[in-house]
N, C-alpha and C positions, 0 to 999 in steps of 0.2 A: 560495545561497538556494533553488535548486531541489532541493537534496539532502534537503530536508524530506520530499518525497514518498516516496523509498525508505525513509526512517526509519519512516514510517507503514506501509509494507509489512512491515517487520520486526516492528512491533507487532501487525500483523494475523496474522503467522505465530505469534507468541506466543499469541494468543487463539484460533487455529484449532481446536485440540482440544476446546475448550469451546463455541465459538460455532457451529461446524458439526460436531457430534459424529459425525453419520452419514458425512461425508466421511472423517474421521479413522479411524473404525472400519472402513471399507471398504478401507483401505490394506493393503499387505503387512505381515504380522506383524513381519518383521525391521525394518521402517522405523517402527514405531509408537513404541517407547520405548527409551531408553538409560538404564540405572540408574534406572528408574522415572519418568524425565522424558520427556515427548513430544518426539520429534525435531524437529517443526516449531517447537516452543517454544525448543529449544536454538539452532537455526539462526536463528530470528527474533530472539532475544535478542542473539546474536553480531552479526547484521547491524545491528540498531538501535544497539547500543553502538559498533560500529566507525564507522558513518556519523555518529553524533552526535559522536564524537571528531573525525572528518574535518571536520565542519561547524564545530566550535569552533576547530580548528586553522586552517581557512581564513580565519576572521575575523582572525587575527593574522598570517597569512602569505599575501598575495595571490598568490604564485607557485603555490600549489596549485590554486586555482580561478579565479583572475583577480580583478581589482579589483571590489569590491562597492560601487559608487557608487550615487547616487540613481537614475540612469538604469537600471542593471541591476536594482535593486530594484523600480522602477516597472514595468518590463517584466514581471518575474516576477509581481508582484501582478496586473497587467492580464491576463496569460495565465491565472492561476488564476480570476479573475472571469469572463473570457470562456468558459473551459471549463465552469465551473459553470452559467453562463447557458445555454449550448448544451444541456447535459444536461437541465436542468429544462424548457426549452422543448420539446425533443423528447419528454421523458417526458409532458408535458401533451398534446402533439399525438397521441401514440399512445394515451394514455388515452381521449381523445375518440373514437378509432376502436375502442375496446374491447380494446386489447392491453395486457397487463401486462408492462412491460419488465424487471421484477425476476425473472420466472420463470426465465430462463436461468441466473441465478446461484444459484438454489435447487435445481437438479437437476444431476446428473452426466450427461453425454452417454452414450448407449449405446456400448459398445466394439465 
């Protein structure tokens, strides 16, 4: 159940060259494209496909990831809800103090 998160990371890797074009363009030239396809998109696609296969396979073979019962599923859903709640509460808290928590993800740190 928790393998869905890394699948979303793979999808983000696919979208990186278009969603954060300035990050992609600042990368080393050799890492940018292979056969005209952006390297993060290739690796993100591979990751998403492999992890989706692993997720489907684990539904049929509990030896891979363990049994997926209602308790495990409930805990996974509860952790997702708690994590999202903490994020939005802290975002609102810092917004009242005048801090924008999205700024660090919009800029590259100085090297």
